[in-house]
N, C-alpha and C positions, 0 to 999 in steps of 0.2 A: 708828733702823733699823739702824745699824751694830752697836749693842750687842745688838739682838735676833738679828741674823744670827750674831754671835760666840757668843752663848749657844746658839743652835740648833746650831751646828757642834760646840761642846763637848758638848752633850747627845747629839748623834748619835755622836760619838767614844766617849762613855761607853757607849752601847748596843753599839757594835761591839766594844769591848774587854772589857767586863765582864759582858755578858749571859750567862746560862746557855745561851741559844740565839742564834747569830749573827743579825744583822739579815737577812742573805741567806745561804742555804746553798750551798756548793760541794760537789762530789761526786768520788768516786774514779772512775777509768776504768771499772771494772766493780764493781758492788755488788748486794746482794740487793734484790729488789723487795718490795712490800707485798702481803700476801695478804688477800682478802676472801671472805666467804661470805654467802649469803642467809639471812634468818632462818628460812625454811622451805625444806628441800631437796626438790626435785621429782624424781620418777622419770623416768629418761631411757632411751631405747631402747639395747639392746646389740647390735642387728643392723641394719646400714644399708649402703648402697653409695655414698651421696653425702652431702655436707654443704654447707650454705649458709654462705658466708663473707661478711661485710660489713664495710666501713670507713666511718667517719662522724666528722667533726669537728663536735662539737655546740656549739661556741662558748660554752663555760662556762655553758650554760643560759640565755643571754640572748636566744635566738631571733633576730629581725630588728630588735630594738630598737637605737636609735642609741647608739653607744659611742664614747668619745673616742679609743680606740686604732685605730679603723678607721671606715670608712663616713661620714667627715666629721662624726662625732658629737661631742657635748659632755658627755654624761653619763658618770659614772665608776662610781657605785654603783647597784645595783638592789634593789628591795624583795623581801621573802620571798614575797609574793603573786606578783610578776612571775616570779621564778625558779621557784616551784612550778608556775605555769601552763605554763611552758615545759617543765619536766620531765615534766609529764603528757602533753603533746603528743609529746615524744620517746619516752616509754614506750609510748604508744599506737601510734606508728609502728613501733617494734621489735616489739611484740606482734603487729602486723598482718603484718610481713614475715617474722617467724620465722627469723632467722639462727641457725645453731648455734654459730658462733664470731663474735665481734664485736669489731672493733678501733676503739676510740674515741680521739679526741684532744680536748684542751682540756676535761677533766673536773675541775672544782674539787672539792676535798675539805674545804678550810677557808679561805675567802676572803671578805674584806669585801665585794668587789664583787658576790658572789652570796649574800649574807645568811648566810654561814658554814655553808651546807648542804653536807653530805657527799653530793655528787651521785652518786658511785659507789655508795655503800651504798643511797641512795634508789632508783636504778635497779635494782639487784639485787633489792630488796624489792618492786618494782612491775612486774617482768617475770618470765619463766619461767626466767631464768638462775640457776644455782646458785653459780658461783664466778667470782672475778675476781682479777687481779693488776694492780698499778699501779706506775708509776715517775714520780717527780716530774720535770716539765718546768720547773717554777718553784716555788721554796720560799723565801719570805721572811716573817719575822714582822712586818716593817714596811718599806714602800717609801715614802720621803719625797718622793713626787712625785704631784701631782694628786689627793691624797687616797686613793690606792689602799690604803694600810695593809697588813694581812696578805694574803698571796696564796699559796695552795697549789693548783697546777694539775698535772694528771697525764695521761700516756697510760695507757689502761686497756684490758686485754683481758678480755672476758667469755666464759664457756663454760658449756655444760650439764654438761660433765664436769669432774672435778677437774684442777687445774693444778699443775705442779711445776717445779723447776729454774728459777725465774723470776729474771731478773736485769736490772738497768738498765745500759745501755751509754752512756757519756757521748759526745756528739758534740762536734766541734770548736767552740770558742768564737769569737764574732766578733772580728775584729781591727780593725774599722772604727769602734770606739767608744772614747771616753776611759775611763780606768780606773774612775771612779766609777759611770758608767752601766753599764759591764760588770758591776760588782760586784752591782748590784741587778737586772740583767736576766735573762731566762729562760735556762736551760741545756738546749738541745735534746738530746733523747735518743732511744734505741731501747729497746724493751722486748721481751725474748725470753723465751718460756716453752715447756715441754712440755705438750701437751694429752694427758691420759691417756685416750685412746680405748680402748674395749674391743677386745682382740685386736690392739692396735697401740701399742707403746711408743716409737715413733720419729717422732712427729708434732709439729711445732713451729709456733708462731705468732710472727711478728715484727711489731712495731708501731712506726712512725716518724712523727715530726713534724719536718720539716726547717725551716730558718730561712726566714722570710717576707720579712724586710726587709733582710738583709745586702746590702751593696753591694760587697763583696770576693768572694773565691772560697769563702767559708764553706759556702754551700749545696752547691757542687760537692763539697766534701770530705765533707759529710753523705751525699750520694748514693753516693760511693765507699765510705764506712764501711758504709752499708747493703748495698751489693754484696758487700763483703768478708765481712759476717756471713752472707749467704746462701751464699757460697762455702764458708764454714767448715762450715755445717750440711750442705750437699751432700757436701762431702768426707768427712764422718763417716757418710754413708749415710742421713741424715735426710730426711724429707719435710717441706716447709714450705708454709704460706700466709703471705704477707707483704704489708705495704702500709701505707697511711696517707696523710697530707697531705704531699706532696713539694714543694709550693709552686713547681712549674714546669710548663710546658705540654708535651704530648707532641711527639715528633719529627714534623715535617711540618705543624705547625699553621699555619693561614692568618694568624692574628693572633698577634703575639708582643709587641707594644707596646701597653699599655693605659693609658698615662699620662694621655691626654686623657679616656678614659672614666671614670677614677678621680679626676679632678681635683675638688678641693674649692673652695668660694668663696674667693676671694682668693689662690689658688695660681696659679703661672705656670710652665708647662713648655714645652719645645720652642721656646724663644725665640731660639736661635741657628741659624745656617745649618746646623750639624751635627746639629740636632735635639735638642740637650741644653739644660737639664738634664732628667734623668729623675726621676720620682717613685719613691721607694724602695719596692721590692716590686711594681712595676707593669710593668717592662720585662724581658721574658724573652728578648729577642733574642740576648744573648750566650750563652744557655743552651740553644740549640736542639739541641745534640748531647749534652747531659749525660746523657740517659737512654738513649742508643743502645746502650750496652754492656749495660745491664740488659735491654733488649728482645731483644737477640740471644742472651743467655745463658739467660734464663728466660722463662716464658710469661706475658705480661700478660693480664689479664682482657679488656681491649679491645686486640686486636692492631692494628698500624698500618694494615693494609688496611681493617679494619672502621671504624676511626676516620676514615680519610680519605674513606670513602664518605658519611659524614654526621656531621661534627664536632659540630654543635650538639646532636645526640642524646645526646652523652656529656659535655656541659658540666656541671660540678658545683659552680661557685662563682661568686659575684659580690660585689663590694665594696658595691654600691649597694643599700640596703634595699628600695626599691620597684621594682627591676628583676629580670628573669628571669636565669637562669644565663648567663654569657657566656664562661666558660673552664673548662678541665679541670685540676684540681690533685690529684685523689685517685685512688689506684691500688691494684691488687691483683696480686700475682705468685705463681707457684708453680713448683716444679721437677717437678711431676707433670703432671696434665692437668685443665684446666677442661672442663666439659661444654659443648659447642657451643651457641650461641644462648641461654645462660642468664644472661649478664651483663646487668644493668639498672642504669642511673643513674636513681635514683628522683627524677626532676625534679618530681614532684607534691608532694614534701615542701618546700613554699616558705616555711613559717612557722617551722619548728623551729630553723633555723640558717642561717648564710650559706654552708653547704656542704650539698650533697645526698648522701644515703647512696648507696654503690655496692655491689652484691651480685652474687655469682656462685656457681654450684655447682661443687664439685670432686669428681671421680670417685675413689672408693676401691676400686673393683673391681680385682681382680688383672689 
């Protein structure tokens, strides 16, 4: 066993040092994003007064299947048939809801866990969207853990209209991990691009996926970086739609600690008098004020007063595959105006992902 472990370590070091592509990819603070287009470009309107914007974490096309990384699952790899079936369901939902701009998180483009399907290209070719840009949230040619192997996961923004000036913005790395784990771990990011709307060359879409499991202040730093990027766009006179999976609950939420709801067989939480330990990614209590500044500066699709009237109506996520939505983690913001009463958390979408899509109309009238 010792000789095998030594051989494995030497083999891994060889990959890290001599491979043409590193085992896991690091990124510059800002770098260009990847551009995609559909096989067939569809005609789009050039006159309109509103757009539907939607955000959706699609859970790498795994639907509500049990996965080892969440939901108390034990599976790591899914079959081509399973991923294709999920992608069909996702595309059907998109085609039904008809957003004009779509912010997606957890879109695999070349990953062993999702049968190496380029999910972004697949969705472009099976919906009415024409263009997309993508930024890697995770890029590793080999992850030596749990049989994950190659993993390429992105944030992706899809549009009827062409996209330009697309760039990836690196978010703060976690500091609560050892060096080896951090090397192979995801690199959370933002994706910013210009949407080339007819008669408007100053419209931007910002797509973020903040840390889910950090136990330090990494997620808070991600939210600050998101806010700073929106400030920058506003300072330049730009109009933006922005959002994604912020992995924290809204201000004023009745429930902020989900450790017991999310508990897996054999786990033990809240065993001390102080209510610790907590399950990573399930206790939002220290984060109750982290979104307050964003809510005061910009317009959330679901304002606080609306959320507090009926919190369950806006729940968009659950850890448990057989349960209904039990918390809100997905958001949309703008520095212009959402159209009143048009925001919908599409809670009927219960099989496509462990997140529900959220959509709202933005007014573009003068």
